[in-house]
N, CA and C of each residue as an Amber inpcrd file, in Angstrom:
protein
   408
  71.7680000  88.5930000  97.0600000  73.1040000  88.2040000  96.0060000
  73.2450000  86.6520000  96.2710000  72.2380000  86.0990000  95.4880000
  72.1510000  84.4980000  95.8570000  73.5000000  84.0760000  95.3360000
  73.8240000  82.5760000  96.3080000  75.1710000  82.0730000  95.8990000
  76.1380000  82.5920000  96.5160000  76.2890000  83.5670000  97.4070000
  77.3950000  84.4850000  98.0250000  77.4070000  84.0960000  99.3040000
  76.7860000  83.0360000  99.9130000  77.0860000  82.9700000 101.4860000
  78.2710000  82.4140000 101.5420000  78.9190000  83.1340000 102.6040000
  80.2950000  82.9520000 102.9380000  81.3830000  83.6110000 102.5660000
  81.1010000  84.2460000 101.2470000  82.2850000  84.9210000 100.4460000
  81.7620000  86.2450000 100.5030000  82.9550000  86.9780000 101.1060000
  82.7980000  88.3480000 101.3210000  82.3040000  89.1930000  99.9320000
  81.8060000  90.4780000 100.1750000  81.2260000  91.1150000  99.3440000
  81.7310000  92.2200000  99.4170000  82.6050000  92.8230000 100.4810000
  83.1530000  94.0740000 100.1160000  84.8850000  93.9490000 100.3160000
  85.2860000  94.4930000  99.3310000  87.1180000  94.1750000  99.3830000
  87.7760000  95.7580000  99.7690000  88.0530000  96.1010000 100.9720000
  89.2330000  97.1670000 100.9510000  90.0340000  97.0490000 100.2570000
  90.5470000  98.3150000  99.4370000  91.4760000  98.2630000  98.3930000
  92.6290000  99.1520000  98.7550000  93.6600000  99.5050000  98.6230000
  94.7540000 100.1020000  99.4160000  96.0000000  99.8680000  98.3600000
  96.2180000 101.3390000  97.9460000  97.3350000 101.5960000  97.0640000
  98.6310000 102.0890000  97.9410000 100.0270000 101.5130000  97.7160000
 100.9670000 101.9170000  98.4520000 102.2580000 102.2720000  97.6570000
 103.0610000 103.0890000  98.5350000 104.4470000 103.6460000  97.1810000
 105.0740000 102.0780000  97.5190000 105.2520000 101.2660000  98.3170000
 105.9570000  99.8360000  98.5530000 104.9070000  98.7310000  99.2980000
 104.1610000  98.4850000  97.7590000 103.4130000  97.0630000  97.9930000
 104.0640000  96.2270000  98.5910000 105.4170000  95.7200000  98.1280000
 106.0340000  94.7120000  98.6490000 106.1100000  94.5990000 100.2450000
 106.5410000  95.7750000 100.5670000 106.6280000  95.6370000 102.0800000
 105.3680000  95.8160000 102.8610000 104.4050000  96.5700000 102.2220000
 103.3030000  96.2880000 103.1800000 102.7770000  94.7870000 102.9110000
 102.8280000  94.0880000 101.8400000 102.4470000  92.4380000 101.9760000
 103.2130000  91.9970000 103.1350000 104.5060000  92.2340000 103.1400000
 105.5250000  91.6150000 104.1070000 104.8650000  92.1170000 105.6630000
 104.3470000  93.1650000 105.8170000 104.0480000  93.5540000 107.1180000
 102.5350000  92.6660000 107.4030000 101.8560000  93.0050000 106.3360000
 100.3640000  92.3520000 106.6310000 100.5100000  90.9850000 106.7170000
 101.4970000  89.9220000 106.0680000 101.5430000  88.7450000 106.4340000
 102.2290000  88.4440000 107.6040000 103.3650000  88.5900000 107.8100000
 104.3530000  88.4170000 108.7360000 103.9000000  89.0210000 109.9590000
 103.2690000  90.2400000 110.1350000 103.2020000  90.9060000 111.6260000
 101.4860000  90.9330000 111.7280000 100.7220000  91.0350000 111.0580000
  99.3980000  91.1710000 111.1540000  98.1710000  89.8810000 110.5050000
  99.1340000  88.6960000 110.5730000  98.5090000  87.3190000 110.0760000
  97.7320000  87.5360000 108.9140000  97.7990000  88.2810000 108.1110000
  97.3310000  87.6080000 106.5520000  97.7360000  86.7950000 105.9170000
  97.1040000  85.7940000 104.9570000  97.6190000  85.1630000 104.0730000
  97.5630000  85.6160000 102.5380000  98.7100000  85.5960000 101.9010000
  98.6690000  85.9120000 100.6160000  97.8270000  84.9210000  99.4610000
  97.2160000  85.4380000  99.1510000  96.2940000  84.7250000  98.1510000
  96.6570000  84.4690000  96.5770000  97.0340000  86.1810000  96.3890000
  97.5820000  86.1520000  94.9990000  98.4110000  87.4710000  94.8770000
  99.1850000  87.6390000  93.9990000 100.4140000  88.3090000  93.8900000
 100.6900000  88.7330000  92.6030000 100.2880000  89.6240000  91.8570000
 100.5170000  89.9650000  90.4320000 101.2630000  90.9570000  90.0850000
 102.8690000  91.0100000  89.7260000 103.7910000  91.9970000  89.5660000
 103.6940000  92.2180000  87.9670000 104.1930000  93.6200000  88.2500000
 104.2850000  94.2750000  86.4660000 105.8540000  94.0160000  86.2390000
 106.2610000  93.9730000  84.7470000 107.7990000  93.9090000  84.4500000
 108.7230000  94.6570000  85.1250000 108.2330000  95.7270000  85.8810000
 109.1670000  96.7390000  86.4990000 109.1860000  96.2430000  88.1630000
 108.4270000  95.3610000  88.6970000 108.7210000  94.8120000  89.7750000
 107.3580000  95.6660000  90.6310000 106.5390000  96.2070000  90.1230000
 105.6140000  96.8070000  90.9730000 104.4380000  95.6720000  91.0900000
 103.3950000  95.9570000  92.2240000 102.4180000  94.7630000  92.3850000
 101.1910000  95.5200000  91.8530000 100.6780000  94.9900000  90.5470000
  99.5470000  95.2520000  90.1020000  98.5760000  95.3040000  90.6650000
  98.4150000  93.6820000  91.2940000  97.1950000  93.6010000  92.0110000
  97.5380000  92.2710000  93.3170000  97.2320000  92.5290000  94.4860000
  97.4030000  91.5970000  95.2650000  96.3170000  91.4540000  96.0170000
  95.9200000  90.0280000  96.5400000  94.8710000  89.6570000  97.3240000
  95.2190000  88.5420000  98.7240000  94.8480000  89.4530000  99.9710000
  95.3090000  88.9990000 101.2200000  94.4070000  88.6480000 102.1180000
  94.3090000  87.4290000 102.6710000  92.9000000  87.0930000 103.3780000
  93.4410000  86.6980000 104.9070000  92.3770000  86.8940000 105.6990000
  92.2570000  86.8690000 107.0570000  90.7820000  86.6170000 107.5390000
  91.0680000  85.3550000 107.8290000  89.5960000  84.5220000 108.2370000
  88.7970000  84.5640000 106.9330000  87.7980000  84.8210000 106.8160000
  86.8880000  84.9830000 105.4590000  86.8780000  86.0990000 104.8120000
  87.7490000  87.3780000 105.0570000  87.4080000  88.4470000 104.5340000
  88.7330000  88.6530000 103.5720000  89.1160000  89.5510000 102.6650000
  90.1930000  89.8210000 101.6220000  90.4530000  91.2880000 101.8390000
  91.8730000  91.5790000 101.4600000  91.8780000  93.0320000 101.3580000
  92.9490000  93.0200000  99.8670000  92.2450000  93.8160000  98.8690000
  93.5670000  94.1520000  97.7480000  94.2600000  95.1230000  98.1240000
  95.3140000  94.9490000  97.4200000  96.1850000  96.1730000  97.2300000
  97.0640000  96.0860000  96.3340000  98.0380000  97.1290000  95.9010000
  98.6320000  97.2870000  94.4980000  99.7620000  98.3540000  94.4760000
 100.6110000  98.8660000  94.2590000 101.3440000  99.7440000  93.8700000
 100.9990000 101.0790000  93.5390000 101.1960000 102.0750000  94.2470000
 100.7980000 103.5520000  93.4750000 101.3570000 103.7250000  92.2530000
 100.8380000 104.5890000  91.1310000 101.6420000 105.1450000  90.0230000
 101.1970000 103.9760000  88.8220000  99.8330000 103.5340000  88.6290000
  99.6490000 102.6170000  87.9390000  98.8530000 103.7810000  87.0480000
  98.4700000 103.3060000  85.6500000  98.0050000 104.0660000  84.6750000
  96.4880000 103.7490000  84.5370000  95.6120000 102.8320000  85.4600000
  94.3190000 102.8370000  85.1020000  93.1710000 103.8550000  86.3070000
  92.0500000 103.6090000  85.8960000  91.3440000 104.6970000  86.2040000
  91.3680000 104.8850000  87.8540000  91.4250000 103.5990000  88.3260000
  91.3930000 103.5100000  89.7190000  92.7010000 103.8500000  90.4060000
  93.8490000 103.7280000  89.5630000  95.2640000 104.5230000  90.1160000
  95.0290000 105.9740000  90.0150000  94.6610000 106.5160000  89.0760000
  94.2810000 107.9290000  88.7070000  93.1510000 108.4930000  89.8860000
  92.2600000 107.8680000  90.3430000  91.4650000 108.0880000  91.2870000
  92.1970000 108.2060000  92.6450000  92.7560000 106.9250000  92.7320000
  93.5610000 107.0860000  94.1910000  94.6690000 107.8590000  94.2530000
  95.3590000 108.6580000  93.3610000  96.7690000 108.9130000  93.4010000
  96.8160000 110.0020000  94.7750000  95.5880000 110.7070000  95.0820000
  95.9020000 111.7840000  96.0960000  95.5330000 111.4680000  97.2700000
  94.7010000 109.8380000  97.4130000  94.0980000 109.5860000  98.5980000
  95.2510000 109.6190000 100.0260000  94.2690000 109.6840000 100.9810000
  94.8280000 109.5270000 102.2250000  94.8660000 108.3670000 102.9590000
  95.1800000 108.1400000 103.7990000  95.2000000 106.7150000 104.5480000
  93.6000000 106.3780000 104.5380000  93.8310000 104.9900000 104.6680000
  92.7090000 103.9510000 105.0710000  92.2700000 103.6980000 106.3160000
  91.1330000 103.2870000 106.7040000  90.9430000 102.6770000 108.0130000
  90.2680000 101.1870000 107.6800000  90.9750000  99.8690000 108.2720000
  90.2080000  98.7780000 107.9860000  90.2820000  98.3050000 108.9130000
  88.9430000  97.7130000 109.4770000  88.5790000  96.7620000 110.5700000
  88.5550000  95.1610000 110.3560000  89.4860000  94.3460000 110.8390000
  89.5940000  93.5340000 111.0840000  89.1480000  92.1870000 112.0960000
  88.0020000  91.3900000 112.0900000  87.8050000  90.4710000 113.1690000
  88.7620000  89.4290000 113.0970000  89.2340000  89.1760000 114.7260000
  89.7680000  88.3070000 115.0930000  89.7570000  87.8000000 116.5550000
  89.8280000  86.4230000 116.8380000  89.4330000  85.7140000 117.7760000
  90.1990000  86.0010000 119.2250000  91.5200000  86.1080000 118.8260000
  92.6470000  86.1630000 119.9900000  93.1620000  87.2410000 119.8860000
  92.7740000  88.6560000 120.4130000  93.2860000  89.7970000 120.2410000
  94.5090000  89.9880000 120.9910000  94.9110000  89.5780000 122.0270000
  95.8410000  89.8660000 122.7250000  96.9750000  89.0420000 122.5060000
  97.2200000  87.9250000 121.5130000  97.7950000  86.9750000 120.7300000
  98.4630000  88.1190000 119.5780000  97.0970000  88.3120000 118.7700000
  97.4050000  88.9080000 117.7950000  98.1670000  90.3260000 117.7940000
  97.8710000  91.1980000 118.9440000  98.6140000  92.3980000 119.4180000
 100.1140000  91.9560000 119.5960000 100.3450000  90.9230000 120.2930000
 101.7500000  90.5740000 120.6740000 102.7640000  90.2260000 119.6310000
 102.0080000  90.0040000 118.2980000 102.4890000  89.2860000 117.1300000
 103.0560000  90.5280000 116.3830000 102.2180000  91.8700000 116.6770000
 102.1280000  92.8960000 115.7930000 103.4040000  93.8210000 116.4610000
 103.3430000  93.7060000 117.8580000 104.4450000  94.3390000 118.6280000
 105.7500000  93.8850000 118.2300000 105.7420000  92.3090000 118.1130000
 107.2500000  91.6650000 118.0600000 107.3110000  92.1120000 116.6510000
 106.9260000  92.5210000 115.8510000 107.5520000  92.8870000 114.4670000
 107.5010000  94.1320000 114.3890000 107.3580000  94.9480000 115.2040000
 107.7570000  96.4540000 115.5170000 106.5930000  97.5830000 114.8480000
 105.2860000  96.7860000 114.6800000 104.2120000  97.6810000 114.1350000
 103.9300000  98.7750000 115.3090000 103.5760000  99.5740000 114.4550000
 103.4420000 100.8860000 115.4820000 101.9680000 100.6650000 116.0540000
 101.6480000 100.5490000 117.1840000 100.5980000 100.1960000 118.1850000
  99.5120000 101.7360000 118.3820000  98.4730000 102.1500000 118.2480000
  97.7100000 103.1660000 118.1030000  97.1530000 103.1160000 119.4450000
  96.6750000 102.0530000 119.7580000  95.6120000 101.7890000 120.9980000
  96.2430000  99.9900000 121.4890000  96.2360000 100.1460000 122.4490000
  96.6940000  98.3910000 123.1030000  95.4970000  97.9670000 123.3160000
  95.2920000  96.6050000 123.5340000  94.1400000  95.7140000 123.5390000
  93.2020000  96.4250000 124.6850000  91.8620000  96.7970000 124.3510000
  90.9890000  97.6120000 125.1330000  89.6090000  96.9200000 124.9860000
  89.1480000  96.5850000 126.3390000  87.5230000  96.2400000 126.4740000
  86.8930000  97.5460000 126.1570000  85.8460000  97.6000000 125.1810000
  85.1060000  98.4490000 124.4120000  83.7150000  98.7190000 125.3180000
  83.0060000  99.3020000 125.4220000  81.8120000  99.5630000 125.9550000
  80.6520000  98.6180000 125.3670000  81.1030000  98.5110000 124.0140000
  79.9040000  97.7160000 123.4510000  80.4150000  96.2350000 123.2720000
  81.3970000  95.7420000 124.0100000  81.4150000  94.8560000 124.3420000
  82.4190000  93.5610000 123.4700000  83.2210000  94.5890000 122.6390000
  84.5270000  94.0480000 121.8260000  85.8240000  94.1580000 122.9940000
  86.5710000  93.5150000 122.2420000  88.0820000  93.6210000 122.5420000
  88.8370000  94.0370000 121.6380000  89.5480000  95.0450000 121.4680000
  90.2100000  95.2820000 119.8890000  91.5680000  96.1200000 120.7230000
  92.0800000  96.1580000 119.2590000  93.2990000  97.4570000 119.4250000
  93.4260000  97.8880000 118.1590000  94.3960000  99.0510000 118.1390000
  94.5830000  99.7700000 116.7960000  95.7660000  99.9570000 116.2080000
  96.4240000  99.8210000 115.0000000  97.7200000  99.8320000 114.6260000
  97.8300000 100.8700000 113.2590000  98.9750000 101.3510000 112.8980000
  99.2020000 102.0520000 111.8760000 100.3650000 101.4620000 110.9100000
 100.0730000 101.1050000 109.7720000 101.2140000 100.3130000 108.7530000
 102.2570000 101.5490000 108.0230000 102.9810000 101.1260000 108.0200000
 104.4770000 102.1650000 107.7970000 103.6850000 103.0060000 106.5010000
 102.6770000 103.1180000 105.9660000 102.5820000 104.2650000 105.2090000
 101.0030000 104.9870000 105.5930000 100.8880000 104.6180000 106.9920000
  99.6760000 105.3970000 107.4050000  98.4440000 104.7870000 107.0760000
  98.0980000 103.7410000 106.9550000  96.8330000 103.1000000 107.2550000
  96.5480000 103.1830000 108.4140000  95.4630000 102.8100000 108.8900000
  95.2330000 102.4500000 110.4290000  94.3230000 101.2680000 110.0860000
  94.8930000  99.9460000 110.9790000  94.2400000  98.6750000 110.9350000
  93.7570000  98.1450000 112.4840000  92.3580000  98.3070000 112.4670000
  91.9000000  97.9670000 113.8850000  91.5010000  96.3450000 113.4100000
  91.6290000  95.8970000 114.9780000  91.7000000  94.2620000 115.0470000
  91.0080000  93.6670000 116.3340000  89.9050000  93.1610000 116.4620000
  88.8400000  93.2070000 117.5740000  87.6990000  92.0090000 117.0350000
  87.0280000  91.9010000 118.4770000  86.2100000  90.6600000 118.5920000
  84.7340000  91.2680000 117.9240000  84.7700000  92.2730000 117.8250000
  83.5310000  92.8190000 116.8430000  82.9710000  92.4210000 115.7580000
  82.1350000  91.7530000 115.3090000  81.8440000  91.3270000 114.1470000
  80.2590000  91.8870000 113.6430000  80.6130000  93.4850000 112.7580000
  79.4150000  93.8450000 112.2420000  78.3860000  92.9930000 111.7100000
  76.9700000  93.0950000 112.3590000  76.0690000  91.9170000 111.1660000
  75.9990000  90.6010000 112.1940000  76.9820000  90.4000000 112.6850000
  76.7080000  88.9900000 113.8910000  75.4460000  89.2220000 114.7050000
  74.8310000  88.2820000 115.4400000  73.9730000  87.9940000 116.2520000
  74.7440000  88.3250000 117.8620000  75.8320000  88.0320000 117.5190000
  76.5290000  87.3810000 119.1270000  77.3410000  88.8010000 119.3050000
């Protein structure tokens, strides 16, 4: 993929019943930055992009009419892994905002330190120091 150095090429995409609430949790409690949010006339989130480091996640409101929305209509929760440097500080921020913690910061056998949280609609977010594909 020439010319794509440093640009993510995989974007998890999650649909929410209340996408605006999801955006608040992801930005305020879990450290994501809002890059773009496009709303429909009815107030639904047609498309949003949030970043963390050089990665991005796309999200929107359930109930859309497009092929993707229809294909995702019965989808269960997703799991997303996000690389962060300061796991304990990141975890403390999540706890401070009332995020459900499934696994507190833990040193793993494979060298990572990570924790796991669940968002209000059941998606599982893991945050840790393991960076897939890195040499370190």
